C-alpha positions, 0 to 999 in steps of 0.5 A: 472592569475588563481591560483592553490587554485582558480582552486581547488575551481572551481573543488570542486564547480563543483563536489558539483553542479553535486552531489547535484541534484543526491542526491535530486532525489535519492529514499527514502526507509526504513524498519520499524521493528514492534518489536520495532518500530511504523510502523502504523504512516507511513501507516496512514500518506500516506493514509491520504496524498493521493489525487489521488488514492490508490491501496491495496491488503491484506490478512486481515485487523483488523485496524478500524482506517485505514479503517476509513481513507481509507473510508474518502479518498474515500469520498474525491474523491480519487480513492480507489481499494482494493483486499480483502480475505474473506477466512481469516475470519476463522483465523481473525474474525475481517476481515469480519466486516471491509470489510463490512464497506468498502463495505457499504461505497461504496469502490470498492472491489474485491476478487480473483477467484480460489484456491489460496488465496490473500497473497500479502500485499501492497499499492500504493499511486498514487499522492505521487509516493510511495509504502509500502509492507510487509510480515506481515498483517494489524493487531494490533501487525503487525504494532506496538509491544504490548511489544517491543522485546517481544510481537509482530508479526515478519514482517518488513514494506518496505516503498519506493518512488523508481520509479523502485518499484513504477512503477512496481506496476502501473499495472492491479491489476488482475496480481495476478489472476482474481478478482470478484466484491465483491458487486455484488457477495454478491447479486448473486450466483457466479455460476449464473453470471460472470457480477461482474468480472472486471479489474482495470486500473493502477492509474497514477497522 
């Protein structure tokens, strides 16, 4: 005879079995606050762990170690594609030397054609199915405070593996506008040739 206690046990066991798988596949997301947190570590970890492809867009970059990590992934066979913004050089003079370093290493770079600047800052990690984006920049005080709550750049970092977010960014990288090959247009006048204009295809594992 099935007792009330046994029925209760079976009921809660069924509930547990039903809930646990849902929790295990739920999206993980986090906001990192550089006013007091070290957000740089998470960025570097995702770059270093990627094995398939990295898509990035940024207004400026002044993080030499991150550039080295990106180049190392590129040399390891990871497909890296970056949309850069040379017009940020006037405000951020360290931007161009790091763009030049990526370019010299053979990392595919593009820049936007037209009047509007590239102001999105994000990275997609194809094998890990993760995305980060921010309203800040890839600079020292943007990813960690010089002095917590006192000397920092105010701009949170959003890290997620939510499929809805990740898949929305698995798209042609020209969504933000037409882009021109950085390498080819440094060798030819923009008015002479449009051969450098190319489209990216989305990276999938």
